[in-house]
N, C-alpha and C positions, 0 to 999 in steps of 0.2 A: 435474468437480474438475480441477484441475491440480496434480500433484505433480512438483516440481522435482529433477532428480537433482542429487547433490552436487557434480558437475562445473560442471554450469550454475550452480546456485543460487550456487556459490562465488563468482563474479563480483559479489557484493553484498557482499562481504565481510562477511556478518553469520552465514552457514552454519559450524557448527563444524566443522572438520577430520576428527574423527570421531563416530561417531554415539552415542560414550560422553558426549560434551561437550555434545551437542544432545536436542532433543525436538521432536517432530511437531507443527507448530501448524496451525491451519486457521484461515483469515481467511475472513469472509463479510460482504461487503458488499450491503446490500439499498437499492436506490435505489427514490424515489419515483416514482410516474406523473406525471412532468412536462410530458408532452407535446411533446417536441422529439426532434432527432436523438439518436443514442448519445452517453452521455458519455465523456468520458477521464478516468481516473484515473490519478492517481500515489499508490503504498503506500509509505513512505520511512519510516526510523528518525532518531530524533535522541537525543542523550544528555540528562543532565541541564543542560546548558548550552546547551542549543538548538542544538548544533553536529550538523550532518549526519554521517550514519554510512554510510548506503547506500540503496538501492532495492530493494522486496521485489516490486514489482510494477507495470507498466505497462500500462493499458488503453487502446488506440488506438492504431494502427499509424501513422499520418503525422505524422512527427517535426516537420513544419512548425507542428503546432497545440500543442506541447508550452509552449512559450512561454505559453499560456494556464494551464498551470497554475503560477503565479508562485511561491508560495512553495516548491514542489519547482526552479523553476527557479533562483532565487536560491540557496537551499542547495547544490545539487548543482551548480551551474555549467553546468545543461545537458549534463552528461556522457552524451553518447548512448551510449558504448562501454559504459558501466555495464548500459543497459537491453537491450544485444543479447542476445538469446534469454531474456530475463524479459519479452517483448511480447505480448500478446495483442488481439483484437478490442474496440473500444469496446463498452460495455454500454447496452443500450436501458432506456428508459425502464420503470420498475417490473419489470426484471430484478435478476438477483443475479449477484454475482461470487462465486465461491468459487475459493480458493486453499490448497495445502497443502504444505509446506515444512519440513524440518528447519533449527530456529533455535536458535542458540547458546545455552546454558544460562544464560549470564553476561547475556544481557539481559533475563530475565526477574526482577522485583524489584532492579533494577541500575539504576533512575532514566531507563530508556529508556522513549520513546513514539514510538506510531504516529500518522503524519500522513496523511491522505489529502486529496489536492488534487483538485477536480472541475471540469471545462468543457465545455460543449456549445455547437457550432455556433449563432450567433444568439442566444444566450442569456448570462445574468451567468456568470462563472467565481467559482469560490468556494476560494480557498486556504484551506489549512488546515481545510477542510470537517468532517473529525473529528479530533479528538487523545484520543489513549487510550493510557494508561499501561501498559506492558507488564509486569502483576503477577500475581501469584498469585491475589489478591483479585479481580482483574476476570476472569479467566478462566469463558467462557459468559455473562459479562453485557453486556447491548446497550448502546451507547453511541449517542445521536441526532446526528445529523449537523446541520449548520446550512446545508445547500443543497440537492443533490438527495439526496445519501445519507438514507434513511429509519432504516438504523441499521446498527451496524458490530459484529461479535461477533469474538473469536478464541476457540478453545479448544484444549488442549493435554492 
C-alpha cells in the first residue's frame, strides 16, 4: 500500500488543503494475466465535461513510454512535472496496484471520473481502459476494464 503525504499529493491538485475537507480513498487495480511485460498505468481524474483535473498515480518509471498512455498524454499535455513524486514501478501481469491517498471531498459525487490508461511493451495500448465515476454509490463496487485491467475498485 502506498500512502501519499499531503505535500506530495498536493502536486496532483486533487488533494484537499486540510484533512477536514478530504477523505482517505484506496484505489485498487487488478490486472489480468496477459502474459507480457509490466504494464504502465496512469490514474487520472476528469470533470463532468471531460476536462483533465490531475493525475493520481503513474505506474512505470520510464517517461519515454508515457506517450503510449494516449488519453492521459492528450489530456495532461504529458506534464511530467505533475507526476514527479507520484510515480512507482510498472505493474506485472496478474498483479495488483493498491494506492491510498487523501482525496478532496468535492470530487466525490461532484461529476468527476477516474480514468486509467494502460500500456504494455510490444502489446496493445488501452486508452481509458477504465472509466469510473467517483460516487458514493460506486464505493467498493468493482468496475471491469476493457484491456489489461481485470477490475478497479475505490473505497473510502
